[in-house]
C-alpha positions in Angstrom: -11.8 69.4 20.9 -10.4 67.2 23.7 -7.3 66.5 21.6 -6.9 70.2 20.9 -7.0 71.0 24.6 -4.4 68.4 25.4 -2.1 69.7 22.7 -2.2 73.2 24.1 -1.3 72.0 27.5 1.8 74.2 27.6 -0.6 77.1 28.1 -1.6 77.2 31.7 -5.3 77.9 31.1 -5.7 74.9 28.9 -3.6 72.8 31.2 -5.8 73.7 34.1 -8.9 72.9 32.0 -7.8 69.2 32.0 -9.1 69.1 35.6 -12.4 71.0 34.9 -14.6 68.0 34.1 -15.4 64.8 36.1 -12.8 62.0 35.4 -14.3 59.1 33.7 -13.7 55.5 34.8 -10.5 54.2 33.1 -9.5 57.7 31.8 -5.8 58.4 31.5 -3.9 59.8 34.4 -1.6 62.8 33.8 1.3 61.3 35.8 4.8 60.5 34.7 6.1 57.9 35.1 3.0 55.9 34.4 1.7 54.2 37.6 1.5 50.4 37.6 -2.2 50.3 38.4 -4.8 53.0 38.8 -8.5 53.6 38.5 -10.3 56.9 38.3 -13.1 57.8 40.7 -15.6 60.7 40.5 -15.1 64.2 41.7 -12.1 65.9 43.4 -10.4 66.3 46.7 -9.9 70.1 47.3 -7.0 71.4 49.4 -7.8 74.5 51.5 -6.9 76.4 54.6 -8.7 73.8 56.8 -6.9 70.7 55.2 -4.9 68.7 57.7 -2.1 66.1 57.2 -1.7 63.3 59.7 1.8 61.8 59.8 3.6 59.2 61.9 7.1 60.5 62.5 9.8 63.2 62.0 11.0 61.7 58.7 7.5 62.0 57.2 7.3 65.5 58.6 10.2 66.7 56.5 8.8 65.5 53.2 5.2 66.6 54.0 6.5 70.0 55.1 8.0 70.5 51.6 4.8 69.3 50.0 2.4 71.6 51.9 4.7 74.6 51.3 3.6 74.4 47.6 0.3 75.9 48.6 1.8 79.0 50.2 1.3 81.1 47.0 -2.4 80.4 47.3 -2.4 82.1 50.7 -2.5 79.0 53.0 -0.5 76.1 54.3 -2.3 72.9 55.4 -1.6 71.9 58.9 0.6 68.9 59.7 0.5 66.9 62.9 2.2 63.7 64.1 -0.3 61.1 65.2 -3.5 62.7 63.9 -5.7 59.7 62.9 -8.6 62.0 61.8 -6.6 64.2 59.4 -7.9 64.8 55.9 -4.6 63.4 54.4 -3.1 60.4 56.2 0.3 58.7 55.9 0.1 55.1 57.0 3.0 52.6 57.1 2.2 49.3 55.5 5.1 46.9 55.9 3.7 44.5 53.4 4.4 46.9 50.5 7.9 46.6 48.8 10.4 49.4 49.2 9.6 52.4 47.0 6.1 51.1 46.3 3.0 53.0 47.5 -0.8 52.9 47.6 -2.6 56.2 47.1 -6.4 56.5 47.5 -8.0 59.9 46.8 -11.7 60.5 47.4 -13.7 63.7 47.6 -13.3 63.7 51.4 -10.0 62.0 52.3 -6.6 61.0 51.0 -4.8 57.9 52.3 -1.2 57.1 51.5 0.4 53.8 52.4 4.0 52.8 52.0 6.6 50.8 53.8 9.4 53.3 53.4 10.2 57.0 53.1 10.8 56.5 49.4 7.3 55.1 48.9 5.7 58.0 50.7 7.8 60.5 48.8 6.8 59.0 45.4 3.1 59.1 46.4 3.4 62.8 47.1 5.1 63.3 43.7 2.1 61.7 42.0 -0.2 63.9 44.1 1.9 66.9 43.2 1.6 66.2 39.5 -2.2 66.0 39.8 -2.3 69.5 41.2 -2.4 72.6 38.9 1.1 73.3 37.6 1.0 76.8 39.2 1.8 75.2 42.6 5.4 75.0 41.4 5.8 78.7 41.0 4.2 82.0 42.2 1.1 81.9 40.0 -1.3 80.1 42.3 -4.1 82.0 44.0 -7.3 81.3 45.9 -9.3 81.7 42.7 -7.8 78.5 41.5 -9.0 75.4 43.1 -6.1 73.4 44.5 -7.7 70.1 43.7 -6.8 66.6 42.6 -9.1 64.1 40.9 -10.4 61.1 42.8 -8.2 58.2 42.0 -6.8 55.0 43.4 -3.2 54.2 42.5 -1.1 51.1 43.4 2.4 51.7 42.2 5.8 50.2 42.1 9.0 50.6 40.1 10.2 48.2 37.5 13.9 48.9 38.2 15.7 49.8 41.4 18.2 51.9 39.5 16.6 54.8 37.7 19.5 57.1 36.9 20.6 60.4 35.4 24.3 61.1 34.7 25.3 64.8 34.6 28.7 65.7 33.2 29.8 68.6 35.4 33.4 68.4 34.1 33.1 69.6 30.6 30.6 72.3 31.7 30.6 73.2 35.3 27.0 73.2 36.6 26.6 75.8 39.3 25.3 74.4 42.6 21.9 76.1 42.5 21.2 74.9 39.0 22.2 71.4 39.9 19.8 71.5 42.9 17.0 72.5 40.5 17.7 69.5 38.3 17.7 67.3 41.3 14.2 68.6 42.3 12.9 67.9 38.8 14.5 64.5 38.6 13.0 63.4 42.0 9.6 64.7 40.8 9.9 62.1 38.1 10.9 59.3 40.6 14.5 59.1 39.4 16.6 57.9 42.3 20.2 58.0 41.2 22.3 61.0 40.1 25.7 59.9 38.7 28.0 63.0 38.8 30.8 62.9 36.3 33.2 65.0 38.4 36.5 64.3 36.6 37.5 64.6 33.0 40.2 66.2 30.8 38.3 69.4 30.9 38.1 70.0 34.6 38.4 68.5 38.1 35.2 69.6 40.0 35.5 68.3 43.6 37.7 69.8 46.3 40.2 67.2 47.6 41.8 68.7 50.7 44.9 66.5 50.5 45.6 67.7 47.0 44.7 71.4 46.7 46.2 71.8 43.2 43.4 69.6 41.8 41.0 72.6 42.1 43.6 75.4 42.1 44.9 74.2 38.7 42.7 71.3 37.5 39.4 73.1 37.7 40.3 75.9 35.3 40.9 76.0 31.5 41.6 78.5 28.7 38.8 80.3 27.0 38.0 79.0 23.5 35.0 80.3 21.5 34.9 77.5 18.9 32.7 74.5 19.3 34.1 71.8 21.6 35.7 69.6 18.9 37.4 72.5 17.2 39.1 73.9 20.3 42.9 73.9 20.2 44.8 72.8 23.2 46.2 75.3 25.7 49.7 76.8 25.5 51.9 77.1 28.6 51.2 80.4 30.3 47.8 81.1 28.8 45.1 82.6 31.1 42.6 80.1 32.5 39.4 81.9 33.3 36.8 79.2 32.6 35.8 76.6 35.2 34.7 76.1 38.8 34.4 73.4 41.4 32.3 72.2 44.4 33.8 72.6 47.8 33.3 69.7 50.1 30.7 71.8 52.0 28.9 72.5 48.6 28.9 68.7 47.9 27.5 67.9 51.4 24.7 70.4 50.7 24.0 68.8 47.3 24.0 65.3 48.9 21.6 66.3 51.7 19.3 68.0 49.2 19.3 64.9 47.0 18.8 62.5 49.9 15.7 64.4 51.1 14.3 63.8 47.7 15.3 60.1 47.6 18.2 60.5 45.2 21.5 58.9 45.8 24.5 60.8 44.5 27.1 58.5 42.9 30.5 60.1 42.4 32.6 59.3 39.4 36.4 59.7 39.7 37.7 58.9 36.2 40.8 56.8 35.7 43.2 56.0 34.1 42.2 58.2 31.1 40.2 61.4 30.8 42.6 62.8 33.5 44.4 65.8 31.9 42.9 68.0 34.6 44.6 66.1 37.4 47.8 65.6 35.4 47.9 69.4 34.7 48.0 69.8 38.5 50.4 66.9 39.1 52.2 66.2 35.8 54.6 63.8 37.6 51.8 61.2 37.6 51.9 60.9 33.8 54.3 58.5 32.0 57.9 59.9 31.8 57.8 59.5 28.1 55.2 62.3 27.7 57.1 65.2 26.2 54.4 67.8 25.7 52.8 70.4 28.0 49.9 69.0 30.0 47.1 71.5 30.5 43.4 71.3 31.3 41.8 70.7 27.9 39.2 73.1 26.5 38.1 70.5 23.9 38.7 67.0 22.7 42.4 67.3 23.1 43.6 65.3 20.1 46.9 63.6 20.9 46.9 65.2 24.4 43.9 63.0 25.3 46.2 60.0 25.0 48.0 61.3 28.1 46.8 59.1 31.0 48.0 58.1 34.5 51.2 56.0 34.5 50.4 52.4 35.3 53.9 51.7 36.4 54.3 54.5 38.9 53.3 53.6 42.5 52.9 57.3 43.3 49.8 57.2 41.0 48.1 54.6 43.2 49.1 56.4 46.4 47.6 59.6 44.9 44.4 58.0 43.8 44.0 56.2 47.2 44.2 59.6 48.8 41.5 60.9 46.6 39.3 57.8 47.3 39.8 58.3 51.0 38.1 61.7 50.9 35.5 60.6 48.3 34.5 57.6 50.3 34.1 59.7 53.5 32.2 62.5 51.7 29.6 60.5 49.7 27.2 58.2 51.6 26.5 56.3 48.4 27.4 52.6 48.4 29.0 53.1 45.0 32.0 54.8 43.5 32.3 55.0 39.7 35.9 54.6 38.5 35.3 55.3 34.8 37.8 53.2 32.9 36.7 54.2 29.4 38.6 55.2 26.3 42.1 54.7 27.8 44.9 55.1 25.2 47.8 52.7 25.6 50.1 54.7 23.4 52.3 56.0 26.2 52.1 52.8 28.2 53.6 50.9 25.3 56.7 53.2 25.3 56.9 53.9 29.0 59.8 52.0 30.8 57.8 52.1 34.1 54.7 50.5 32.5 56.8 47.9 30.7 58.5 47.1 34.0 55.2 46.7 35.7 54.0 44.3 33.0 57.1 42.2 33.4 56.9 42.2 37.2 53.2 41.2 37.1 53.6 38.7 34.3 51.2 40.7 32.1 51.5 39.8 28.4 48.9 42.0 26.8 48.7 45.8 27.4 44.9 45.7 27.8 45.6 43.5 30.8 47.7 46.3 32.2 44.5 48.4 32.4 42.9 45.4 34.2 45.7 45.5 36.7 45.2 49.2 37.2 41.5 49.0 37.7 41.6 45.9 39.8 44.1 47.4 42.1 42.0 50.6 42.6 38.8 48.5 42.8 40.3 46.6 45.7 41.0 49.8 47.5 37.5 51.1 46.9 36.1 47.9 48.3 38.4 48.2 51.4 36.4 51.4 52.1 33.1 49.4 52.1 32.1 50.6 48.6 31.1 48.9 45.4 32.8 49.7 42.1 31.2 50.8 38.9 32.8 51.4 35.5 32.1 51.9 31.8 31.9 48.9 29.4 35.5 49.2 28.1 36.4 47.3 31.3 35.1 44.2 29.5 38.1 44.4 27.1 40.2 42.7 29.7 39.8 40.8 33.0 37.0 42.5 35.0 37.6 43.6 38.6 35.7 41.3 40.9 32.1 42.5 41.6 32.4 45.5 39.3 29.0 46.9 38.0 29.3 47.7 34.3 27.5 50.5 32.4 26.7 49.5 28.9 27.2 52.6 26.7 28.9 51.8 23.4 26.4 51.7 20.6 23.4 49.8 22.0 25.3 48.9 25.2 25.8 45.3 24.2 29.3 45.2 25.7 27.7 45.1 29.1 26.4 41.6 28.3 29.9 40.4 28.2 30.0 41.3 31.9 26.6 39.7 32.5 27.9 36.5 31.0 30.5 36.5 33.8 27.8 37.2 36.5 28.4 40.9 36.8 25.5 43.3 37.4 25.0 46.1 34.9 23.2 49.3 34.0 22.1 50.2 30.5 22.8 53.6 29.1 23.3 53.0 25.4 24.7 56.0 23.5 22.5 55.5 20.5 19.4 56.0 22.6 20.0 57.3 26.1 22.9 59.8 25.5 21.1 63.1 25.7 23.9 65.0 24.2 22.6 63.8 20.8 20.0 65.8 18.8 16.5 65.5 20.1 14.8 66.6 16.9 15.2 67.7 13.3 18.8 69.0 13.4 18.1 72.2 11.4 16.3 73.6 14.5 18.6 72.3 17.2 21.6 73.7 19.0 24.9 72.4 17.7 26.1 69.1 19.1 27.3 65.9 17.3 26.3 62.4 16.2 22.8 61.5 15.3 19.3 61.9 16.8 17.9 60.5 20.1 14.4 61.9 19.9 11.8 61.9 22.7 10.1 59.0 21.0 13.4 57.1 20.6 14.0 57.3 24.3 10.4 56.4 25.2 10.2 53.4 22.9 13.5 51.9 24.2 13.1 48.5 25.9 16.2 47.6 27.9 15.7 43.9 28.0 16.1 42.5 24.5 14.4 39.3 23.2 17.7 37.7 22.3 19.2 38.0 25.8 20.0 35.1 27.9 17.1 35.1 30.4 19.6 35.2 33.3 20.8 38.6 32.2 17.5 40.3 33.2 18.1 39.4 36.9 21.5 41.1 36.7 20.2 44.3 35.1 20.0 47.0 37.8 18.2 49.5 35.6 18.7 52.3 33.1 20.4 55.7 33.0 20.2 58.7 30.8 23.6 60.3 30.3 24.0 64.0 29.8 27.4 64.9 28.4 28.0 68.7 28.3 30.6 69.4 25.6 28.4 71.8 23.8 26.8 73.5 26.8 27.9 77.0 27.8 25.1 77.8 30.3 22.8 75.9 32.6 19.8 76.4 30.3 21.7 74.5 27.6 21.9 71.4 29.9 18.2 71.7 30.8 17.2 72.1 27.2 18.9 68.8 26.4 17.4 67.0 29.4 13.8 68.0 29.2 11.4 66.6 28.0 13.5 63.5 27.3 14.1 62.9 31.0 10.3 62.2 31.3 10.7 59.4 28.8 13.6 58.0 30.8 11.6 58.0 34.0 8.8 56.2 32.2 11.0 53.3 30.9 12.8 53.1 34.3 9.7 53.0 36.5 6.9 51.9 34.2 6.0 48.2 33.8 7.3 46.1 31.0 5.3 45.7 27.7 3.1 48.8 28.3 4.3 51.2 25.6 1.6 53.6 24.5 3.1 56.6 22.7 -0.1 58.6 22.3 -0.9 58.1 26.0 2.6 59.2 27.0 2.2 62.4 25.0 -1.0 63.2 26.8 0.6 62.5 30.1 3.6 64.7 29.5 1.3 67.5 28.3 -0.1 67.5 31.9 3.3 67.2 33.6 5.6 69.4 31.5 3.9 72.6 32.7 5.0 71.7 36.2 8.6 71.4 35.0 8.4 74.7 33.3 6.9 76.3 36.4 10.0 75.1 38.3 11.9 77.5 36.1 13.5 74.8 33.9 14.1 75.3 30.2 12.2 72.7 28.1 12.7 71.9 24.4 9.8 71.8 22.0 11.6 69.7 19.5 8.8 67.1 19.5 6.7 69.5 17.5 9.2 70.1 14.7 9.0 68.5 11.3 11.3 65.9 9.8 11.7 65.8 6.0 12.8 63.3 3.4 13.2 64.5 -0.2 13.9 61.8 -2.8 14.6 62.1 -6.5 12.0 60.2 -8.5 12.0 60.2 -12.3 13.1 63.8 -12.8 10.8 64.9 -10.0 11.2 65.1 -6.2 9.0 63.4 -3.7 8.7 65.3 -0.4 7.7 63.5 2.8 7.0 65.4 6.0 6.5 63.8 9.4 6.4 64.7 13.1 6.9 62.3 16.0 3.6 63.6 17.5 0.7 61.9 15.7 -1.8 64.3 17.3 -0.8 67.5 15.4 -1.6 68.6 11.9 1.1 69.6 9.4 0.1 72.7 7.4 2.2 73.9 4.4 2.6 76.4 1.6 4.5 76.2 -1.7 4.9 79.9 -2.5 7.4 80.7 0.3 4.8 82.3 2.6 4.6 81.5 6.3 2.0 78.7 6.9 -0.9 79.3 9.2 -3.9 77.2 10.4 -5.7 77.7 7.1 -2.8 76.6 4.9 -2.9 73.3 3.0 -3.1 70.2 5.2 -0.4 67.7 4.5 -1.8 64.2 4.1 0.6 62.4 1.6 4.0 63.0 0.0 4.2 66.0 -2.3 5.5 65.9 -5.8 7.8 68.8 -6.9 8.7 69.4 -10.6 10.5 72.7 -10.5 12.0 75.4 -8.2 9.8 75.5 -5.2 9.9 76.8 -1.6 7.9 74.6 0.8 7.3 75.9 4.2 5.6 73.8 6.8 4.7 73.9 10.5 2.7 71.8 13.0 -0.6 73.1 14.4 -3.1 72.2 17.1 -6.2 73.8 16.0 -5.3 77.5 15.4 -2.1 77.4 17.5 1.3 76.9 15.8 3.2 74.3 17.8 6.6 73.9 16.2 9.1 76.0 14.2 8.7 76.5 10.5 10.5 74.0 8.2 11.7 75.8 5.0 12.7 73.6 2.1 14.1 75.8 -0.7 14.4 73.6 -3.7 16.4 75.3 -6.5 16.2 73.4 -9.7 19.1 72.6 -12.0 19.9 70.0 -14.7 20.9 67.4 -12.0 17.8 67.8 -9.8 15.7 64.7 -9.6 18.2 62.7 -11.6 19.5 59.3 -10.7 22.9 58.9 -9.0 24.8 55.6 -9.4 26.7 54.8 -6.2 27.1 52.2 -3.5 26.5 54.9 -0.9 22.9 54.5 0.4 22.7 58.3 0.9 23.6 59.0 -2.7 20.1 60.3 -3.4 20.7 63.5 -1.4 23.2 64.6 -4.1 20.3 65.5 -6.4 17.3 66.1 -4.2 17.4 69.9 -4.4 18.1 70.4 -0.7 21.3 71.9 0.5 22.7 70.4 3.7 23.3 72.6 6.8 26.5 73.1 8.8 25.6 69.8 10.6 27.1 67.0 8.5 24.8 64.6 10.4 21.6 66.4 9.3 20.7 63.5 6.9 21.4 65.7 3.8 25.0 64.7 3.3 26.5 61.6 1.8 29.6 60.5 3.6 32.6 58.3 3.0 35.0 57.3 5.8 38.7 56.5 5.3 38.2 55.8 1.6 38.1 57.4 -1.7 34.6 58.3 -3.1 33.0 58.2 -6.4 29.6 58.4 -8.0 28.0 58.8 -11.4 25.2 61.2 -12.4 22.8 59.9 -15.1 21.3 63.0 -16.8 18.9 60.7 -18.7 20.0 61.9 -22.1 22.8 63.9 -23.8 22.8 67.3 -22.2 24.9 70.4 -22.7 27.0 71.1 -19.6 29.0 74.3 -18.9 29.4 74.2 -15.1 29.4 71.6 -12.4 29.2 72.4 -8.7 29.6 70.0 -5.8 28.9 70.9 -2.1 31.7 69.9 0.4 31.7 70.4 4.1 34.5 70.8 6.6 34.2 70.2 10.3 37.7 70.0 11.6 36.7 69.0 15.1 35.0 65.9 13.7 37.8 65.0 11.2 35.5 66.0 8.3 37.5 67.5 5.5 37.6 68.2 1.8 39.3 65.7 -0.5 42.8 66.0 -1.9 41.3 66.2 -5.4 38.1 66.0 -7.3 38.2 64.6 -10.8 35.4 65.1 -13.3 34.9 62.7 -16.2 32.1 62.5 -18.8 30.6 59.7 -20.9 27.8 59.1 -23.3 27.5 55.3 -22.7 28.3 55.1 -18.9 31.3 52.9 -19.6 34.0 54.8 -21.2 34.7 58.1 -19.4 36.8 61.0 -20.7 38.5 63.4 -18.2 36.9 66.9 -18.2 38.6 68.6 -15.2 40.3 68.3 -11.9 40.4 70.4 -8.7 43.3 69.9 -6.3 43.3 71.2 -2.7 46.5 72.1 -0.8 47.0 70.4 2.7 46.8 73.8 4.4 43.4 74.4 2.9 42.1 70.9 3.6 43.1 71.0 7.2 42.3 74.6 8.1 40.5 74.6 11.4 36.9 75.6 10.7 33.3 74.5 10.1 32.2 75.5 6.7 30.3 74.5 3.5 32.2 75.2 0.3 31.4 74.3 -3.3 33.9 72.8 -5.6 33.2 74.4 -9.1 34.2 73.2 -12.5 33.7 76.1 -14.9 34.2 76.8 -18.6 33.0 73.3 -19.6 31.7 72.8 -23.1 30.5 69.3 -23.3 27.4 67.4 -24.4 27.1 64.3 -22.3 24.7 62.0 -20.5 26.9 60.8 -17.6 29.1 62.8 -15.2 31.5 60.9 -13.0 33.1 62.5 -9.9 36.0 60.8 -8.1 37.3 62.2 -4.8 40.6 61.2 -3.2 40.6 60.9 0.6 43.4 62.9 2.4 44.2 60.0 4.7 44.7 61.1 8.3 44.7 64.4 10.1 48.3 65.7 10.2 50.4 66.6 13.2 49.1 69.7 15.0 45.6 69.3 13.8 42.8 69.2 16.4 42.2 65.6 15.4 45.8 64.7 14.8 46.2 61.1 13.6 42.5 60.4 13.0 41.2 59.1 9.8 39.1 61.4 7.6 35.5 61.6 6.7 34.4 63.2 3.4 30.9 64.5 3.0 29.2 65.8 -0.2 25.8 67.2 -0.7 24.2 68.8 -3.7 25.5 68.2 -7.2 24.5 71.1 -9.4 24.8 71.2 -13.2 24.3 74.1 -15.5 
């Protein structure tokens, strides 16, 4: 029953019932991130109209005033007084505690908070806030609900000083009020750095008074309704209705709001690449060899993304120094992030100015020209009293002195190249902490790209790996979740991707090393997520959805179902009806021997928790049969499940930049009249149909005889779309055991394609035989 109550914590009444009994010694504490040390007491401290807060100074007054305002919906606001030693809740400075640490002691009569800094006091109040009923965050609190917190003693401290969130406001412009709401939720989770990606090809988002065209032109793009990777570049003269930017007054407000919540805003001014937005405003800053229209990009840009600042033009550096002047003055942060990632050198190699620069500076390799560029700008940033940050591509050449590197590629290991040279670094590995990736079974998720970074993947991440040189750990500032917004079209889209995964990030950034406890974390977020929802933030429920693996096995199919939450039941049907709490309980893989529709959902008691997974397995002569191929995903070709429009949904077998082939073993000579093969096109990701598909047959698996060929014209292969299409061989009249299919890769995407010049993926799914 206790487990059931926890699982239904998204319902307020059940969430509130967590507080109904007396806490037991050593019981879990519904706080995220997990405190370093705590022990539960007995009973509760109850806030009411007579409750008083005793504080020491004006700084404490500001944060306590925000805290006591939470009770306004209940009809009262506790009193706050400087120097009241007899108050019910006391804030006491303890200089022996490290910065950001705090000690919180709650009894039935008193609350005492000790810290050495404003940050420590603020974080203690956030823990106290999480222990209150979630309704304090909204308008649902009333006097009938006890505003109480359990008796507890907490001694807490962060593992890392850098606990970061990056929000990309360039690709999708996040309105100010929505950004403030994310700041509030992030600070609630003790995140202390907000890295704003203000500049990219898709929009310049910060007013620079010296260069007004940066926002007059660079903040606006054409409207394209296709998914981000499929969007074609702008044409000269097209309307540009999509965009927005922060005035300097807007940004000052955002900075003040964040600072009052112990969050430092770190600006990123990208260079030398990802700069089509500024180059659209000031095209003279591009290399003179660029011969195409430069506009703010609505999508990936293809060849246009290769247009970067000219490294041989001194006007570029004067321009960027002018930008840095205003950024350095506007942002109190000690850091300025200069980007430095994914910089194409195509135009630099052809540009006479860049070549002259290399000769004058005795630069032999073009990668070192980027080092010259970044070092020169880093020196200017440091002259403003700031420290420089950059992405891990900076390790491809000589690093600017003192630069802090963000490890992002793959598992972020490139940052260790910087650590080897004594540079500090932050881990934000794309394969785990890029929150643009799918957070659950892809069939249920909004379209994005790449693979899955589930809530569990984020939570289980340990930034310090066993194979590291021990010295690296001392250079690791901390961790960051990075939210790229290519696929977001409204603020709720961003929030959906952030929550609840941001809770896992806060736990790994604050929580102590070697204390992973996945079931305990789930119980804790069940208590804290209702607070986030009451703040008006959209939260995903992907953690309740079901993953599946269907594997051919001796002419049958083995169906495995799983959920990252171990505390739910999976209930299923096999007749196509919707499952309910009385449906069959999944306990072991299912065996399927014919056309079947399995539907499954997760349940907590009688409540359905996730979306319904529907596996419609249509049988044909190939289903369950063995596929001979070197591709490890070859089994999906005969597992009875059709892949979705997401080629990364684990139901497609892919081949990159190579021809493909596989052999189907029907087990015995079989009459064949039709063969159908599923193909997917996703132009934006350079996924295309083959040039040709050749079908051959054999009775011994060695000598194959041609049985048919399908050829696709280039205009069909590279038509801009996302679609699943079947290649069909009809009118066959063969009696054979083996079918061989050979697919010819089309090479590279042609000129004018949205992925011009990129190598091609081919993906195939179900092989169907009649």
